[in-house]
C-alpha positions in Angstrom: 56.9 6.4 15.5 58.3 6.9 12.1 57.5 10.3 10.5 57.5 10.3 6.4 57.0 13.4 4.8 55.1 13.0 1.2 56.8 16.1 -0.5 55.0 15.3 -4.3 51.5 14.0 -5.0 51.1 10.0 -4.4 48.7 7.8 -5.2 45.8 8.2 -3.0 45.4 4.4 -2.2 49.0 4.2 -1.3 48.8 7.2 1.0 46.1 5.4 2.7 47.6 2.4 3.0 51.2 4.3 4.6 48.5 5.8 7.3 47.2 2.7 8.0 50.7 1.3 9.0 51.2 1.0 12.8 54.1 3.5 13.8 54.1 5.5 10.5 53.1 9.1 11.2 52.4 10.4 7.6 52.2 14.3 6.5 51.5 15.2 3.0 53.1 18.5 2.2 53.5 19.2 -1.4 55.0 22.2 -3.5 58.1 23.3 -1.2 60.8 25.1 -2.7 64.4 24.3 -1.3 63.9 26.8 1.5 60.8 25.6 2.6 62.2 21.8 2.7 64.9 22.9 4.7 62.8 24.1 7.2 60.2 21.3 6.9 62.3 18.2 6.8 64.4 18.4 10.4 62.5 15.3 12.5 60.9 13.4 9.5 62.7 9.9 8.7 61.6 9.6 5.1 60.8 11.7 2.3 58.8 10.7 -0.5 59.1 12.6 -3.7 58.1 12.5 -7.7 60.1 14.5 -10.2 59.0 18.1 -8.8 60.7 18.2 -5.4 64.5 18.4 -5.3 66.4 16.8 -2.3 69.7 19.0 -2.6 72.5 18.9 -0.2 71.2 22.2 1.5 67.8 20.0 2.4 69.7 16.9 3.5 72.1 18.9 5.8 69.1 20.6 7.0 67.8 16.9 7.8 68.2 15.0 11.3 66.9 11.2 11.5 66.7 11.0 8.0 66.9 7.4 6.9 65.7 7.3 3.4 64.4 9.1 0.8 62.2 7.4 -2.0 61.6 8.4 -5.5 58.3 7.5 -7.0 59.3 7.1 -10.4 62.7 6.6 -12.5 66.3 8.0 -12.3 67.4 10.0 -9.2 68.7 13.3 -11.0 66.0 15.4 -8.6 68.3 13.8 -5.4 71.8 14.2 -4.3 72.5 10.7 -4.1 76.2 11.5 -3.1 75.4 13.8 -0.4 72.7 11.3 0.7 75.1 8.4 0.8 77.6 10.7 2.8 75.2 11.2 5.4 73.9 7.5 5.4 70.8 8.3 4.0 69.6 5.7 1.4 68.0 6.2 -1.3 65.5 4.4 -3.4 63.5 4.6 -6.5 60.5 2.4 -8.5 62.1 2.1 -11.9 60.0 -0.4 -13.3 56.5 0.6 -11.8 55.9 3.4 -15.1 57.7 1.5 -17.8 54.3 0.7 -19.8 53.0 4.6 -19.1 56.1 6.2 -20.3 56.6 3.5 -23.5 52.9 3.7 -24.3 53.2 7.5 -24.2 56.6 7.8 -26.1 55.2 5.7 -28.8 52.1 8.1 -28.9 54.4 11.2 -29.4 56.0 9.4 -32.1 52.6 8.8 -33.9 51.6 12.7 -33.3 55.2 13.6 -34.3 55.3 11.7 -37.8 51.4 12.7 -38.7 51.4 16.2 -37.5 49.0 15.8 -35.0 49.6 18.5 -32.9 50.1 21.2 -35.2 46.7 19.7 -36.5 45.0 20.1 -33.4 46.1 23.5 -32.8 45.0 24.6 -36.2 41.5 23.2 -35.6 41.2 25.2 -32.6 42.4 28.4 -34.5 39.6 27.5 -36.9 42.0 26.5 -39.5 41.5 24.0 -41.9 44.8 22.7 -43.0 44.1 19.6 -44.9 46.1 20.1 -47.7 49.0 21.4 -45.9 49.8 18.5 -43.0 51.4 15.8 -44.5 53.0 12.7 -42.7 54.7 9.3 -43.1 53.9 5.7 -41.7 56.2 4.2 -39.2 56.0 0.8 -41.2 59.1 -0.1 -42.8 60.9 2.9 -41.2 64.0 2.6 -38.6 64.0 3.4 -35.1 67.2 4.3 -33.0 66.7 3.7 -29.4 69.2 6.1 -27.4 69.4 3.9 -24.3 67.8 0.4 -24.2 66.8 -0.2 -20.7 63.5 -1.2 -19.7 61.7 1.6 -21.4 63.5 1.7 -24.0 63.0 -2.1 -24.9 59.2 -1.8 -24.3 59.2 1.0 -27.0 60.9 -1.6 -29.2 58.6 -4.2 -28.8 55.9 -1.9 -30.0 58.0 -0.6 -32.7 58.3 -4.1 -33.9 54.5 -4.7 -33.9 54.5 -2.0 -36.2 56.8 -3.3 -38.5 59.6 -1.0 -37.9 63.3 -2.3 -37.9 65.0 -1.1 -34.5 68.8 -0.3 -33.6 69.4 0.5 -30.4 72.8 2.6 -28.5 73.7 2.0 -25.0 76.8 2.1 -23.1 76.2 -1.7 -21.5 75.1 -4.7 -23.8 71.5 -4.8 -24.5 69.7 -8.1 -23.4 66.6 -8.8 -24.9 65.2 -11.7 -27.4 63.7 -9.0 -29.6 65.0 -8.4 -32.7 67.1 -5.5 -31.4 70.7 -4.6 -33.2 72.7 -3.1 -31.5 75.3 -0.5 -33.1 77.4 2.4 -32.0 75.8 5.9 -31.8 77.3 7.2 -34.8 75.5 4.2 -36.9 72.4 4.9 -35.0 72.5 8.5 -36.1 73.2 7.6 -39.6 70.3 5.4 -40.1 67.5 6.0 -37.9 64.4 7.6 -39.5 62.9 8.3 -35.9 65.0 8.5 -32.6 63.8 8.4 -29.2 65.7 8.8 -26.1 65.6 6.7 -23.1 68.7 7.8 -20.9 69.5 9.6 -17.5 70.8 12.8 -17.4 74.4 13.4 -17.3 76.2 16.9 -17.1 76.2 17.5 -20.9 73.7 17.2 -23.7 74.2 13.6 -25.3 72.6 15.3 -28.6 74.4 18.4 -29.8 75.5 20.0 -33.3 77.8 17.3 -34.1 75.3 14.8 -33.6 72.5 16.1 -35.1 74.8 16.9 -38.4 75.2 12.9 -38.4 71.6 12.4 -38.1 69.4 11.3 -41.8 67.8 14.8 -43.3 64.0 14.8 -42.4 64.9 12.5 -39.3 62.1 12.4 -36.2 63.3 13.0 -33.1 61.3 11.8 -29.5 62.2 12.7 -25.8 60.2 11.6 -23.1 63.4 10.7 -20.6 65.2 13.8 -19.5 65.3 17.3 -20.3 69.0 18.3 -20.7 70.0 15.1 -22.8 69.3 17.5 -26.1 71.1 20.7 -26.7 67.9 22.8 -27.2 69.5 25.6 -28.8 70.9 22.6 -31.4 67.6 21.1 -31.6 66.0 24.5 -32.8 68.5 25.0 -35.6 68.1 21.5 -36.7 64.5 22.0 -37.0 64.8 25.3 -39.0 67.1 23.7 -41.4 65.1 20.9 -42.0 67.4 18.2 -40.7 64.9 17.6 -37.9 61.5 17.1 -39.8 59.4 17.2 -36.5 60.4 16.7 -32.8 58.1 15.8 -29.9 59.1 16.7 -26.5 57.7 16.0 -22.9 60.8 17.0 -20.7 63.0 20.4 -21.1 66.2 21.8 -19.7 64.1 24.0 -17.9 61.0 23.2 -16.4 58.6 24.9 -17.1 61.0 26.6 -20.0 61.9 30.2 -19.8 62.1 30.6 -23.2 59.4 29.1 -25.4 61.0 29.6 -28.5 61.4 25.8 -28.9 57.7 24.7 -27.9 56.5 27.4 -30.1 58.1 26.0 -33.2 55.2 24.5 -35.7 56.9 21.2 -36.2 57.3 20.6 -32.4 54.5 18.5 -30.4 55.0 19.6 -26.9 54.0 18.2 -23.3 54.4 19.3 -19.9 56.3 16.3 -18.7 53.6 14.0 -18.2 54.9 10.5 -19.5 54.4 9.0 -16.6 51.4 10.0 -15.2 49.0 7.3 -16.2 47.1 6.3 -13.3 47.9 2.6 -13.4 51.6 3.7 -13.6 51.1 5.8 -10.8 49.4 3.3 -8.6 52.1 0.8 -9.5 54.6 3.4 -8.3 52.8 4.6 -5.1 52.7 0.7 -4.0 55.9 0.2 -4.5 56.8 3.1 -2.5 54.8 1.4 0.4 56.8 -1.5 -0.1 59.9 0.0 0.3 59.1 2.2 3.4 57.5 -0.8 5.0 60.8 -2.8 4.8 63.0 -0.1 5.4 61.3 1.5 8.5 58.4 -0.7 9.9 
């Protein structure tokens, strides 16, 4: 019998499919912090997470018989992959399952930012009729800068091109696409883009800090639905206050939920609680991919 712990919410159909696999014993137990996971994980052969649950070194060290950790989502920043490898535990994710979900959501944030939809919504709920205050721009004819041009970045590019935008992309590897996307150095992108969206994994330091903001166009729009920590939030707040950044739309934060809400409270920030991938269709694809991975590795 292979014991599987589902530590974050997973698509209902995927859970039912796992429960129906002969030889699988599935336990759903969400909301576990590190201490609770350390107590829970011994004896499980597989753990499924999304973004909330952290599979840290202490959790992995406490495991016994663990064969694989699967993230139903993109990236592995909430899993200590180095420790897992050292212990012989496989790590997998579902990088393509939520591509459309996140790309559509990113584009929605872009539209909201350029037209101040978030501020308009808040004002209306406060019974303020700010018709003469809220102004915006079109996306048509503007230059979009993609920081990261993998699956999601290029899916955003496809939508931007349909809106009549010019698309520039910065990536550390060659950009492979038939789309009309020009790969450029980061400095050129920062100096040229009217709108910048991020599609990169979390690294040790922020990719965009004070020096990078200084290179941007005045009045740039910034969108981040990738990972918290890739933007220096203090530098972003200063850029918003100075007008260097006209508006920002954020779905992710260095600390989630934020401990300091100053950036979220800024009138020119449209904010959401890390929900870019939470479209029903994307979550279903991710769940079914998890089922496939576990059946392949454990059954």
